[in-house]
N, C-alpha and C positions, 0 to 999 in steps of 0.2 A: 476465236481462241485468244485474241489479243485481250479482250475484256476479262477472260478468265485469269490470264496472267497478271493483269493489273490488279484484279480483285485479290489474288494470292499474295501480290506485293503489298497491297494496303493492308491486309490481315497481318502479314509478317511485321510490317512497320508499326501497326497499332500495338501488336504483342510485344515488340521491343520496347516501345514508349512506356507501356504499362508495367513491364518488368522493371525498367529503369526507375520509374516513379516509385513503385513498391520497395526496390532496394534503396532508394535514398531516404524514404520515409523510415525503413527499418534501421538504417545506419543513423539517422538523426535521432531516432528514439533511444537507440543503445548509448549513443554519445551524450545525450541529456541525462540518462541514468548514471552513467559514469561519472560525469561532472558533479551531479547532485551527491552521488556516494562519497566522492573525495571530500566535498564540503562537510558532509555529515560526520565523516571519520575525523576531520580536523577540529569540528565543533565539540566533539565529546571526548578528545584524546586526552585531556587533562584529568588525572585520576580524582574521583570524588568519593569519600568515604561513605557518605549516606546511602543506603539501599532500601528502596521501598519507602523512603521518608522524604517529604518535601521541606526543604529549609523554609523556616518561617518567613524570610524576606522575599521568597519567591511564590509564597501561597497566593493563588489567584492571578499570578503574573501571565498576561497574554498579550504581551507587546510585540508579537511576531506579526509580520506584514504577510498578506496573502502572496504565496509563492516562495516564501522564505525556506529554506532547509532548516528544520528545527530539532532534528534528532536521528537516531538510528535504530531500526528495528531489526532483531536477529532472531531466526529460527534454526537453532543448531542442528536439529535432526534433518532438517531439509536443506542445510548448507546455504542458508539465505542471509544476506546482509543487505538491507533495504533502506534507502534514505526516506525520511518522513518529511514531507512538505506541507506546509500550512495551506489548507484548501483542498477541495475535492473536484474542482472543475477540470476539464480536459487538459488544460496547459499544466496544471499541477501534477495531474496523474500521469503525464508523459515523463515526469522527473522521477517519480518514485510512488510511494504510498501516501494518500492525502489524509491529514488530519482534518476532521470535520470541524469547521469554525463554529465556535460556541460549545462544543463538547469539553469535557474535562481534559486537562493535561495529566500525564502520568504524576502520580503522587498526590493530586487533588482527590477530594472526595467526589466520586460520581463516575459517569461512563466515558471512557476514553473511546472514541469511534474513529477507525482508520479504514479507508477503503483503497483498493487497488485493482488494477487490470488482471484478469485470470490468466492472460497469455503473456504476461511479462513479470512483474514483481511478485505476484501471488500465484504463479504457476506452481502447481502441485500442492496448494494449501490444503486441498482435500485429503491429502496423505497424512496430515498430522493427526496423530491419535490423542485421545483423552489422557491427560497427565502430561502431554508434551509441553516442553518449555519454550516460552517467547520471552525475549529480552528487550527492553526498550532502554537506550541510553539517551539521556538528555544532558544539556550542559550543566545541570545542577544535580544530577544523580543518575543511578542505575536502578531499573525497576524490572523485577522479574514477575512472570505470570505463568500459570499452568492452564492448558485447555480443559475446560470442563464440559462443554457441550457444543453442538452445532445444529443448524436447521436450514431449511430452503424456504424462502418466502417469494412472493411475487415482486417484480421490479419496482412496482409502484407502492409497496408497503412501507409507510413511514413510521409505523409503530416501533420498528427496531431502534430507532434513534430516541433516546430518552435523556434530554437535557436536564432533567430535574432528578436523576437517579440519586439515590442516598448511598447505595452500595457501590464499592469500588470494583468496577468491571472494565475489562478491555473487550472491545468488539471489533473483529475484522470482517470486512465485507468485500465480496467479489462477485462477478457475474456467474450464472450458472444456467445451463449445464457447462462444464469446463471445456468440452470439446465442441460446443455448438458454434456454427458458423454464422456470422452476423450478429445482429443485437439480440443477446440472450434475454429470454423472458423472465428469468428468476434471479434470485440472489442467494448466494451461499454465505450464511452468517455463522461466524465462530465466536464462542464466548470463552473468555479466560478470566481467572481471578488471581489477585496477588499471591505470591508464594515466596517462602524464604528458602525453598529447595534449590539446590544447585545441580540436581540430575538433569 
């Protein structure tokens, strides 16, 4: 019986340790997102009159460093305010939504590609309907987009990233299925186009 008691104690101890580790990781992730969101709001709080227009002196400007907070992404219908971070590796995605390095910045001609985790910053992204508004605030201006389409692709499908696109497009990407446990096999891709609508 002693070995059973020891085994039960060991299982309980392992459970408590795993719970503590999971709790710390959740807290750390939430803290990183809050800090990045505060930085994003500070970065874009000065009013800029240009909307959906990139100032001439900012055209092609990509002097952000990997890991920098570069802007703020808002999805009003989902009540989302998400910091945009330069880069799409795990350390950047732990702070917010990641801007794919090499893709266009809002206001430039081309594809703006932004990725995020389905269980944190892009939770509920699948609930956004066609025509839904997405706002990106950058230090140099505010850019409005409306959702036009979505699709699901395999996780290794790189064709969704088009660094040579001529059309102004915003692409949001996250893992799919949304409620999948573990490494999801697919990606949910949302397409949006510039709009002057305020709805």
